[in-house]
C-alpha positions in Angstrom: -12.5 -19.2 -0.1 -13.1 -17.5 3.1 -9.9 -16.1 4.7 -9.9 -15.3 8.1 -6.5 -12.5 8.7 -5.9 -11.8 12.4 -3.1 -9.9 14.5 -2.2 -8.6 17.4 -4.4 -5.2 16.9 -6.6 -4.9 14.6 -7.1 -0.7 14.1 -10.6 -0.6 11.6 -10.3 2.9 10.7 -9.7 6.5 12.2 -12.4 6.8 14.9 -12.9 3.2 15.2 -11.7 1.4 18.6 -8.6 -0.6 18.4 -9.1 -4.4 19.1 -6.9 -6.6 20.7 -6.6 -9.9 18.8 -9.2 -8.6 16.7 -9.5 -10.1 13.0 -11.6 -9.7 9.4 -13.1 -12.5 7.2 -12.9 -12.2 3.7 -14.7 -13.6 1.1 -13.6 -13.3 -2.7 -12.5 -9.3 -2.6 -14.9 -8.2 0.3 -14.5 -8.1 4.0 -17.5 -10.4 5.3 -17.2 -9.7 9.3 -15.0 -7.9 11.4 -14.4 -9.3 15.0 -13.0 -11.1 17.9 -10.3 -13.6 16.4 -12.3 -16.6 18.7 -15.3 -15.6 17.9 -14.9 -15.6 14.0 -12.6 -18.4 14.0 -15.2 -20.3 16.3 -18.1 -19.1 13.8 -16.1 -19.6 10.9 -13.9 -23.3 11.6 -13.0 -23.5 7.6 -11.9 -20.8 7.2 -8.0 -20.4 5.9 -6.1 -18.2 8.9 -3.7 -15.8 8.8 -2.4 -15.0 11.5 -0.3 -11.7 11.8 2.0 -10.4 13.8 1.9 -6.6 15.2 -0.8 -4.0 13.8 -3.9 -4.3 10.9 -4.8 -1.2 9.9 -7.0 0.1 6.5 -4.3 0.1 2.9 -2.3 3.5 3.4 -3.1 6.1 0.7 -0.3 7.8 -1.2 -0.5 11.4 -3.2 1.3 12.6 -6.0 0.7 9.4 -8.8 1.9 11.3 -11.6 4.9 12.6 -10.0 6.4 9.6 -8.4 5.5 7.1 -11.6 5.4 9.6 -15.1 8.2 12.0 -13.3 10.7 9.8 -11.6 12.9 6.9 -13.0 13.2 3.9 -10.2 16.9 2.4 -11.5 16.4 -1.5 -12.0 18.7 -3.1 -9.2 21.5 -4.6 -9.6 21.9 -3.9 -13.7 21.3 -0.3 -13.6 23.2 0.6 -9.9 26.5 0.7 -10.8 25.8 2.8 -13.6 23.0 5.0 -12.4 23.1 4.4 -8.4 19.8 3.0 -6.1 17.8 6.5 -5.3 14.8 6.9 -7.6 15.9 9.6 -10.5 14.1 13.1 -11.1 14.5 16.5 -12.9 13.7 17.4 -16.6 17.7 17.7 -17.1 18.5 13.8 -15.5 15.9 12.0 -17.0 16.5 14.0 -20.5 20.0 12.1 -20.3 17.7 9.1 -19.6 16.7 9.0 -23.1 13.8 7.6 -21.7 11.1 5.0 -24.0 7.5 4.1 -23.1 8.8 0.7 -22.5 11.3 2.2 -19.7 8.8 4.1 -18.2 6.2 1.2 -17.8 9.4 -1.0 -16.5 10.2 2.0 -13.8 6.5 2.2 -12.9 6.4 -1.8 -12.2 9.3 -1.6 -9.8 7.9 1.9 -8.0 4.5 0.0 -7.7 6.7 -2.7 -5.7 8.0 -0.6 -3.4 4.2 1.2 -2.8 3.0 -3.0 -2.2 5.8 -2.8 0.1 4.8 0.2 2.2 1.1 -1.1 2.8 0.1 1.2 -0.1 -3.1 0.4 -1.7 -4.2 3.7 -3.6 -3.0 6.3 -5.2 -3.6 9.6 -6.3 -3.3 11.7 -9.7 -3.9 11.7 -13.1 -1.5 9.3 -15.3 -1.5 9.8 -18.9 1.8 7.3 -19.9 -0.5 3.7 -21.4 2.8 2.3 -20.3 2.9 3.4 -16.4 -1.4 3.2 -16.1 -0.7 -0.1 -17.7 1.9 -1.3 -14.7 -0.6 0.5 -12.0 -3.4 -1.4 -13.1 -1.9 -4.8 -12.8 -0.4 -4.2 -9.5 -4.0 -3.6 -8.1 -3.5 0.2 -6.5 -6.4 2.0 -6.9 -6.0 5.4 -9.1 -8.0 8.1 -7.3 -8.6 11.8 -8.3 -5.9 14.1 -8.2 -5.8 15.6 -4.1 -7.4 19.1 -4.1 -4.7 21.5 -2.9 -1.5 18.6 -3.5 1.7 19.9 -4.9 3.7 17.5 -7.1 6.9 18.4 -5.3 5.8 17.0 -2.3 5.2 13.7 -3.7 7.2 11.0 -1.9 6.6 6.9 -1.4 6.5 7.2 2.2 2.9 7.3 2.9 3.2 9.6 6.4 5.3 12.3 4.8 3.7 15.7 6.2 1.6 13.2 8.3 0.7 14.2 11.9 -0.7 10.6 12.6 -0.5 7.0 11.3 -4.9 7.0 10.5 -4.7 10.3 8.7 -2.9 7.8 5.6 -5.4 5.4 5.8 -7.3 4.5 3.1 -11.0 3.2 3.9 -12.0 1.6 7.2 -12.2 -1.7 7.7 -15.9 -3.0 8.2 -18.4 -5.6 6.5 -19.2 -5.1 2.6 -15.7 -3.2 2.2 -13.3 -4.0 -0.4 -10.6 -6.2 1.2 -7.9 -3.6 1.0 -5.5 -3.5 4.2 -2.1 -3.8 5.8 -0.2 -5.7 8.3 2.6 -4.0 10.1 5.3 -5.1 12.6 4.4 -2.3 14.8 2.7 -2.5 18.4 -0.1 0.9 17.4 -0.4 3.5 15.3 2.2 5.8 17.4 4.9 3.8 16.5 3.7 2.7 12.9 4.3 6.5 12.7 7.6 6.1 14.1 8.6 3.5 12.7 7.4 3.6 9.0 5.9 2.1 6.2 8.9 -0.4 5.4 7.5 -2.0 8.9 4.9 -3.5 6.3 4.9 -7.2 6.4 1.3 -8.0 4.3 -0.9 -6.1 1.8 -3.9 -7.1 0.6 -5.3 -5.9 -2.1 -9.2 -7.3 -3.6 -8.5 -9.9 -0.9 -5.3 -11.0 -2.4 -1.9 -11.3 -0.8 0.2 -8.9 -3.3 3.1 -8.2 -1.1 4.3 -10.2 1.7 7.7 -9.6 3.5 10.3 -13.0 3.0 
């Protein structure tokens, strides 16, 4: 099925000119065309159209997946919040007190991947060793890339823009014909506002042509 995704502003990637009213035409798991919505809509009148507010960008990349998913526990809301609180738990002593099992790590990783998708993240870097965690990440649709050179695990953050000087530094790939259909939409006016307001402004995340997160 052909799907046409359009937003107020399309930012194809670093060094690419933003396109007001731009759109990406997706077939299967790939981008077919990128251009003005008026042109693509006229050429492909039978494509399903998804109109999004804000800015459509490449999906985001987060470093340190091993620290975020295998050395951090995400309490189950609402069932564990009274006992553990709502914030992620890390540190050897704190985790030892939780008596973590492989299954519990898998459940935690699933909750973490949902948080990442809700921030427009489409890929993570790191080396995952726990079978349950690896399974959770694969099922989420997130791409797992080799560890980033020089990246310290203690810097890991769910925030793709942590330590960034520009939103474009967190983009993973570019939006162009034949590229994988993985992108995100944020309820902001432009990349500068995206950096200022943060990734929690995400309204939609698409990976492999599938809508894996949509703000309710």
